[in-house]
ZAMITOR-484545 format. One record per residue: residue in one letter; x, y, z of N, C-alpha, C in turn. Coordinates in steps of 0.001 Angstrom, whole numbers, plus 500000, padded with zeros to 6 digits. Atoms other than C-alpha are relative to their C-alpha. Last residue first. Example, Ala and Ser with C-alpha at 12.3 -4.5 7.8 and 13.67 -1.06 7.14 Angstrom:
# residues 2
S499180498810499940513670498940507140499230501090500730
A500890498810500000512300495500507800500900501200500000
//
This chain:
# residues 335
G499523500809498584495811481318522568498606499535500507
N499885501398499914495870481928518677500325499523501650
L500573500682501201494107485382518334500383498431500167
I501194500159499326495543486465521687498978499281498872
K499872501131498773499211485735520664498555499597500543
V499847501193500448498530487334517228499708499022501181
A501189500236500603497358490492518738499974498744499658
Q500885500199498955500301490776521117498487499574499454
E499337501426499125502816490221518429498883499731501045
V500560501247500826501103493069516268500145498499500684
D501788499942499797501383495576519466499474498643498835
L500499500259498453505114494707520071498403499882499648
K499520501555499929506061495081516162499376499364501236
S498833500679499015504179497948515675500399499186500512
G499511499176498861502049498210513001501074499788500684
I498548499204500320499863495768510958500237501104500431
F498924499126498673497153493254511724501224500332499707
L499034499254499827495294492455508411500353500060501403
P500034499074498255492625489731507705501547500629499737
V499781500467499115492744488529503869500527500656501083
R500270498769499010491719489138500118500612499205501555
E500036500843498964493000487173497089499893501135500971
H500853499027499457492316489343493779499745499473501845
L499880498443500563494718487902491686499561500921501100
G501217499477501139494298484126493262500848501516500277
S501046501188500972496361481778495182499178500926499010
A501024499919500681498980484193496798499584498992499275
R499504500074501378502148482931498686498130500051499186
I501465500769500747501650483783502224500193500295498545
D499780501664500538505098484645503608498845499249499835
L498804500050501464505195488480503350499888498497500169
I500867499860501356501930488526505500500684499597498973
P499957498587500700503188487098508565499720499929498769
Q498858499806500274501253484129510166500462501381499127
Q499371501557499868498401483165511810501045499894499650
G500792500462498640496538486617512570500688498763499897
D501015500450500547497148487530508728498951499587501718
S500430501224499973500185489521510165498572499565499521
A500953500110500530502568492346509734499162498615499779
A500255501521500206505432493488511664498529499906498970
G501323500641499527506918496643512560500116498905499474
G500030500491498555510933497940512274498545499140500384
A500354499279498941510470499905509208500375499459501457
Q498394499309500240511841497300506610499963501166501252
E499081500840499668508817495375507985501227500656500253
V499943500111498378506174498063507976501063499461500326
V499526498576499446507126498654504244499973500068501187
F498643499754500167507239495177503359500080501049500357
A499163500442498698503928495109505175501486499740499474
L499932499835498959502384497576503236501018499303500888
P499330499164500212503175495788499774500024500797501384
S498614500026500124501787492962501072500824500777499794
A499005500065498541498725494168502842501410499806499202
E500287499188498826497406496445499423500812499346501368
C499891498476500180497885495340496199499913500773501115
L499064499451501116498833491664496396500288500872500035
L498619500595499507496762490515499580501112500652499190
R499709501137500884493577492220499100501659499867500188
L498780499771500256491753493533502238500672499094498647
K500005498753501232488422492633502763501023500243499333
G499981498549499602488316489500505132500025500945498540
R498707499674499902489306485965504568500056501592500353
P499675500448498286485742484665504873501100500272500309
K498750499325500190484600486463501376500528500059501648
A499240500030501430481791484547500060501411500083500147
P499332501481499930480398484095503769500632499896498604
D499740500176501379479880488081503452500631498641500010
R501269499077500640479160489652506973499491499507498587
S501218501312500175480910486989509062498804500636499117
D501103499983499390484142488868509735498568498973499343
A501060500595501121487875488619508740498613500260500833
P500044500927499792490098491599510693498654499206498926
Y501023500381500767490978494701509442500206498563499642
M500465501248500331493271495890512019499005499692499383
F500760499676501008495934498772512139499192498554499783
I500299501296500259498324498880515300498513500728499107
G501424500428499528500300501644516829499408498835498883
G499769501471498945503400503762516611498257499366499931
Y500148499470498409503541507517515644499929498629500607
F498903499369499759505456507437511808499698499766501872
L498858500085500402503945504242510610500924500981500742
N499504500705499238500891504866512574501314499678499599
R499636499751498692500096507522510664500484499194500934
H498648499112500301500846506158507201499897500791501526
F498665500744499591498845503087508201501082500977499778
D499822500539498759495625504923508824501219499452500220
A499822498784498801496099507227505624500199499346501443
V498618499294499879497033504211503562500155500945500822
L498810500928499559493997501989504680501406500904499690
S499582499837501337491208505097504459501150499246500476
G500976501280500775488608504240507268500681500506498275
I500286499121500912490269507231509430498997499469498802
Y500342500575501141490407505428512402499497501072498759
R499945499525501083491874506420515605499913499051498960
A500632500411501052491237504883519039500179500991499108
G500882499051500041493674505833522074499290499334498636
Y499305499743501446495574502729523423498648501207499705
P500538500292500996494158502376527176500629500703498538
K501234499314500068496675502429529789499662499746498553
G500309499617498550499620500097531392498601501103499845
R499419498413500243501476499698527703499470500632501745
E498487499735499927501435495920528290500244501292500395
N498934500334501557497745495876528619501153500196500475
D499497500835499581495275496536531998501237499185499011
P498927499599499539494243499723531079501145498948500607
S500013500718498446492152498032528609500947500476500676
K500576498802499291491213499427525191500275499686501541
F499776498730500300493935497360523227499407501425500902
Y498787500106499591492972494097524924500886501481499863
D500324499661498830489370494802524158501404499838501057
V500222498372499759490236494961520732499759500381501272
V498787499291500479492155491570520777500011501334500215
R498676500199499265489408489953522678501052500803499625
R500607499153499125486728490956520135501379500034500845
T499847498384500163488996489440517830499455501182500632
K498411499268499927489036486242519923500656501226499019
E499136499515498346485766485955520506500951500440499736
D500104501292498982484637486090516379500548500679501690
W498691500134499140483655489738515182500096498627500152
Y499616500850501064480444490379512910501327499215500372
C501242501130500299478835492099515857500507498802499239
T499792500786498797482119494430516354498882498571500287
Y500320501067500426481499495516512884500134499219501114
S501545500100500117480861499273514568499566498722499303
E500365500471498949484603499113515696498474499427500072
N501330499657499964485988499947512599499027499270501066
I500799501145500394489900499456513633498414500503499767
S501305499537501426492497501591514201499662498677499316
Y500631500905500949494513501240517560499226500625499153
V501452499780500752496554504177519206499904498404499086
K501052499757499204499607504095521194498637500379499774
G500724498843500551502365502253519761499077500534501296
R501209499931499385505043499974520650499413501109499888
E500070501517500058508187499348518689498723499533500609
P499579500345498955508215502658517184499410498795500440
I501086499909499286508019502822513211500245499453501769
K500144501213499062511308503720512002498459500018500642
I501466499831498832511589506055508906500074498349500887
D499912501061499026515148506121507517498953499870500955
P499171501180500130514914509444506220500142499197500608
H499910500965498690512028511797506209500828498568499651
S500154499252498770512222514799503723499512499194501458
L499995500817498841513940513603500649499626500856501281
L498535499960499290512507515491497813500049499384501508
F499830500630498531510037514815495394501258500017500457
E499056501226499644510470517107492605499353499229501426
G500559500941500639508008519765491027500825499027499756
V499288500420500714510142522796491772499714498441499177
S499231498917500467507693524786493314501018499728498817
P500618499666501566505400521807493593500545501127499579
D499889498731500052507814520206496301499513500451499030
L500103498985501032506953516885496725499613501166500273
T500843499302499680507618514992500061499961501005498317
F499737498669500758509913512083500102498588500804499548
G501199498947500441509648509379502574500333500997499551
N499679498816500132512429506369503121498805501089499616
V501087499495500649512300503037504310500029501416500281
G500639498940499235515111500483505026498713501173498950
N498799499654499344517212498205502734499296501477500683
G499543501007498998514527496171501055501426500436500582
T499686500748501127513728498873498252500637498528500430
T499028500943499402511352500667500345500661499097498656
Y499865500898500599508732503419499629501454499296500492
V499172500588498809507347506527501198499994498429499047
L499555501377500362506288509094498629500747499206500996
M499161500952499744504130512146499656500387498709499413
T499621501386500732501920514437498570501289499517500030
S498517500032501424501464517674500772499885498526499232
P499668498456500009497913518363502453501221500274499289
G500793499305499285496897514924501292500409501408500192
Y500166498474500917497619512807498417499079500370501349
L501116499144499377499767510000499954499736501252499550
F499849498249500185502215508023497219498473500164501136
Y501495499216500252502632504207498545500617501701499648
G500029498820499677505699501638498693498168500837499383
A501510499726499846506964498623497230499610501115500816
A499954498829499778510341496984495920498191500367500363
V498892499186500163511719493922495121499968501397500247
Q500032498345500753509271492112496198501237500392500144
E499526499612501438509632488439497071500328501318499301
S498916499950499452508754488578500782500821499731498592
G499677498691499868505496489039499388501842500355500650
K499911499414498157505203485530498442500332501575499722
R498987500071499205504405485205494735499492500567501199
L500503500578498753500919484696492591501361499546500607
F500208498934498794502077486958489960499779499531501314
D499125499167499640504018484980487632499654501002501116
D498814500469499037501516482298488129501398501052500202
L500201499852498684499141484452486460500690499575500766
T501220500424499628500840484245483050499514499961501612
V500235499953498461503494486286481376498848499122500124
Y501347498930499599504889485634478048499827499726501459
P499709498684500807508799484453476811498406500872500031
R500939500021500815508874481699479856500004501538499364
Q498740499768501287512016481765481763498692500373498583
S500117501127500972509891482477485038500859499971498955
V499229500643499821511295485263487453499889498541499131
K500463500883500853509495488510486501501068498404500082
K499302500235500955510795490815489278499532498760499241
H499330501017500024508114492369491451501155499502498678
I499150500305501394506984495756492208500660498575500201
S499324501010499607503868496490494829500788499928498571
F499572500749501334502412499674494504500761499028500572
I499224501008499408499698501654496793500588499473498986
T499642501147501005498322504974495554500782499075500782
G498427500333500109496815507407498546499783498715498673
I500043501113500238493683508987500004501668499457499214
N498911500543500954493491511536502441499871498734499455
V498694501029499086490227512539503214500833499756499329
N498732499502499717488287515353500956500550499308501018
V499701499647498601484707513980501363501195500918500533
D501030499184499944483866512925497818499976501349501280
I499556498831500762487171511071498069498883501259499707
N499836498699499133486407509016501174500161501432498722
S501494499871499772484749505996498982500502501285500886
S501098499280500971488395505996497371498798500239500249
G500530499139499440490392505114500175499017500579499233
D500440500327498548493274503414498126498956501094500722
L500749498916499083493468505194494674499190499521501405
P500141498675500568495127503126491964499804501233500821
D501162499685499773495817499848493873499949501801499808
F500072498448499390498995498803492326498445500051500212
I501468500402499435500708495535491046499713501179500608
L500670499263499160503844495929488796498254499739500593
L501271500153500020506032493057487118499331501498501212
Y500881499837498985509152493890486046498742500082499835
N499953501296499058511388491875483133499117500307501534
G498712500147499255511428494733480300499473498835500998
K500585500630498786508943495496477642501035499715500656
P498208501047499614509404497750474357499267499701501232
L499211499046499596505583498720472762500918499338500692
N499464499200500739504129496782469843500797501120501049
D498850500529500721503359493833471628500703501233499141
P500327500671501381500999495297474181501363499902499169
V499402499189500589501942495300477797499806499883498424
E498779500038500665499755493133479528500355501190499306
I499821498993501042497275493906482151501043499973499271
I498695499567500478496411490631484148499565501113498682
D498908500956500098492538490023485043501723500989499471
A500353501270499551489594491618486850501486498902499676
N500161501181501285490878495090486459499857498365500482
E501005499681500423490278497546489546499684499317498623
E501346500124499018492478496599492091499166499612498885
S500517499110499708495559496699489055498820499572501123
S501342499879499296497681494457488001499683500718500784
M500550499191498748500638494940485655498724499250500296
A501041500025499462502966493436482878499379500261501567
C500612501166500810506341493126481050498115499537500113
L500778500689499475507289496462482620499587498847499007
V499213500921499244510540498444481704498970498671500525
G498745500883500809509657500073478318500653499028501372
A498707499677499387507808502952480366501247499139499297
H499057498989500860504919503295477822501396500165500664
Q499308500608501506502752500499479365500922500706499247
M499201501268499716503364502214482719500102499071499017
R498520499043499818502228505909481824500950498406499843
H499425498950500920498964504482480551501568500044499699
I499893501224501410498209501430482748500606500957498966
L498774501087499711499026504572485626500123498679498657
V499229499351500224496422507020484000501522499036500392
R499572499652501077493902504995483543501211500518499566
N499855501163500958493655503776486741500810500143498829
A499160500164499516493755507368488511500859498631499207
F499319499000500737490895508482486018501470499499500719
D499556500530501162488951505235487363501237501010499032
D499605501401499972489223506085490628500682499436498810
L498626500010499700488602509734490075500812498773500370
K499276499486501480485574508858488516501364500287500163
R500384498719499965484424506350491464500717500851498933
V498745499342500872483805502857490558499744501641500015
Q500306498851500873480933501019492467501084500471499550
E500743498508499138482097498101494431499921500792498806
G501451499865499391481814494087493228499800501434500670
Q500298500429498678485832493671493543498171500060500503
V500376501420499806485771493279489682500026499607501451
N498804500546500428484915496982489390499835498275500326
I499840500676498714481144498016488925501693499649500010
E499336501260500357480449500605486408500457499496501731
G501151500737500717477790503951486895500657498657499693
T500074499821501313481045506628486946498839498924499514
L500189501287500943480566507415490064499807500141498625
G501137500999500134481129511037492268500291498603499325
L500515500481498837483766513307491823499045498917499617
I499293501558499792485979513907488501499513499499501608
D501014501053499958483761516816487231500529498946500104
V499906500500501480486283519490487987499075499034500169
L499843498929500869486707522198490892499207499248498398
G501170499365499806486025519875493824499535501045499140
A500956501001500150488949517530492485498249500621500104
K501029499202500545491568520197491967498644499415499855
K500170498914499444493970518919494481498933500992499186
V500322500102498844493328515269493480499883501388500510
E501196500226499992493703516082489843499059499875501447
R500859498646500480496927517376490636498509500046499946
A499671498426498963498142514847492759499365500754499691
I501029500444498999497152512185490171499440501074501206
I501330499593500640499286513811487593498961499710501036
K500159498501499882502023514073490125498632500529499350
A500946499624498489501116510054490798500144501437499947
S501140500301499927502165509239487223499110500380501296
F500531499039500577505295511119487114498500500070499672
I499889498557499439506495509516490070499020500916499510
L501164500306498800505364505819488872499901501534500811
E501643500216500583507021506870485681499180500052501246
N500375498795500711510247507789487579498807500154499402
L500544498792499024510178504596489530499377501349499888
L500805500239499513510287502575486429499442500861501290
R500931499251500813513188504685485003498210499409500401
T500331498252499910514867504263488099499229500477499230
F500385499740498483514482500339488074499640501317499942
R501625500246499967515524500373484599498925500132500776
G500590498588500809518686502653485186498539499060499726
T499785499973501155519463500287488491499503500726498857
A499531499016500554519709500977491819500572500118498604
M501115499600500911517537497975492676501072501382499558
P499966500339501105520462496501494309499204500319498943
S501184500356500922520744498794496730500044499256499077
E501077500828499122523492499162499017498827499572499592
K499692501318499454525946500134496557499315499227500921
Q500231500923500811523441502400495176500854498781500215
H499937501191499099523023504642498032499963498833499050
L499232500193499072523782507556496292499955498927501037
L498710499677500152522149506927493484501131499791500651
L499152501234500508519214506008494779501070499930499504
H500179501108499030519004508916496350500472498849500053
E498730500004499268519724511102493529500232499284501319
T498897500728500875516771509223491655501500500489500799
V500479501216499756514227510329494731501035499360499076
T500584500517501198515562513956494490500242498246500929
I499798501111500670517522515235497484499170499348499160
G500441501542499842516847518559498784500722498895499088
I500205501091501013518900521751498419499532498883500151
G501650499677500926518564524193501072499940499110498863
E500725499781498919522424524159501579498824500204499764
M500259498941499610524323522979498678499037500382500909
//
């Protein structure tokens, strides 16, 4: 019927021949993620009206102060997904260790890795934030889950994506066969297909990086940024600077308009020589999305999806976005 949108589940079923993920158990997993996102989106929308702004007083595994809405999103996802009956374990940016499904609950063979509320430092000022997720299948034959089950290459993901909480709430995800975007229609309570077959422009017009950290970068990283600011680059004129400070928001804009997001390693913290962003819950899922959309993602030396994680909270530098822009950045870094 004209004017009736396609839901996420309907889209999966319509394309089940091309998608090995169009199974009942995967659909259940995705639907539980969607329901969790609806709950989080509801609280985000009324964040200024209830007592969920500000800090909890706790420190997470990353050494960062936990915000109330961040903690709320984490608890919602853990509770809903533990009861979904399709997971055997999870990992969250906010938790130091693997989160197992209790023995008294039904289990499946999927692993979920997530950042419950990316960009949470912007919560108090009403800037776009989001939930990033990565889905793997357990490949070991052990009857229990170990850390090794999570330490996988990004190329082994079976699905990945993010929910963006902004003027509208969106789901953008891939099962390895293109990228599609769905927008939440609050009048019917469903995510409806709004952006089919998303393709990132081969070369963009903007670069996204926090230039206040220039003094902490090495010479090659500074040369990368100078390239995008120069009128002598391959584009023939300077790229515009656009930086929100929320990874998922910066990534989402560049996915549609083209460009490059960069968070390089810096010298501020010798204990974190590989940068700030987390490989498993931030870099890998977004790399999976951008490559399926025709873009690229690198740590400056190799594709993000080729990196096998060595720890649950491993950090990596990230150069992600339009294919030609990322290739140029990597060329300069290795020149």
